[in-house]
N, C-alpha and C positions, 0 to 999 in steps of 0.2 A: 703220845708224842706231840700231837697238835697243841694241847693245852699248855705244856711248858714253853713251847715256842711263842704262843700268844701272850703268855704272862711276861716273857722276856721282852717282847715287842711292846707290851703295855708299859713296862718300866722305862724302856727307851723313849717312848712317846711322852711319858711324864717328864723325863729329863729334858727332852727337846722342847716341851712346853715352857719350862723354866728358862731355857736358853732363848727361846723366842721372845719372851717378855723382857728379858735382859737386853737383847739386841734392840728391841723397840726403845727401851729406856735410854740407851746411850745415843740413840738417834733423835729422840724426841725433845730433849732439853735444849734450851737456848744457850746455856752456859755450861762449862765443864763441871762445876759443882752440882748443878741440877741434873746433868746427864749421869754423873756418878751415883747420885741419890736415886734416880729412877732406875738405873741399870742394876743396882743392888736391891733397892726397896721393892720393886715390882715382883721379881721372882721370890723374894722373901715373903711377901704377902700371899702369893700363890701357894708357896710351900706350907705356910701356916694354915691356910684354908684347907689344903689337901690333907694335912696331918690331922686337923680337927674333925673333918667330916668324911674323908674318902679313903684314908689309909686302912689297911687290914686291922690295925689296932687303934682306930679312931676314938678320940675322946668323946665325941658326940655321935652316937649311932644314928643313922638315918635310914629311912625306908628304901627299898631297891629302886623305886621310881624316882625319888628325890636324888638318890645317888647317881643315877644315869643323867638326870637333868643337870646336876651340878658339874658332872664331868663334861657334858656337852657345852655348858656355859664356859667353863675354864678353857676347854680346847678351842671353842669358838673365839674367845677373847685372844688366845695365843695366835690363832690364825689371823685375826684382825691386826694384831701387833706386827706380824710379819708383813702384812700388806702395808701397814703404816710405816714400816721401815724400808719400804720400796723393794720388797722381796716377794712379789706375787707368785712366782714359780714355787719357791720354798713353802709359801703359805698353802698352795694347792696340794703339794706333796704331803705336808704335815697333816692337813685336814683329811685327806684321803686315807692315809695310813691310820690315823687316830680313829676315824669313823669305822673303817673295816675291822680293825682290831677290837674295838668296843662292841660292834655287832656280833662278831664271832664269839667273843667271851660271853656275851649275853645268851647266845644260842646254846653254848655249852653249860649254862647255868652258873657262871661265875660272876 
């Protein structure tokens, strides 16, 4: 029962990661066109990287150690994106949930 819950949480964290970089994008640009480009482009870049290296059917298989490192990098960047969007409380919540879920899944061998 714990593993399905953790996998669901992992999926929600991945979606929240995309939302975080999108929020950053719409706050970061100096003009509306740049904000829209960043708000759409940043999560698209994250999604492509996730699909290539981290999804269950990844096009480029990576070692477990590199897999965890890439997840930590992307989650860390999403956390910084929330801080950059002046949402430090949400950044802390996101980082805590992402880290705890990732650690539990690693302990369970996923």
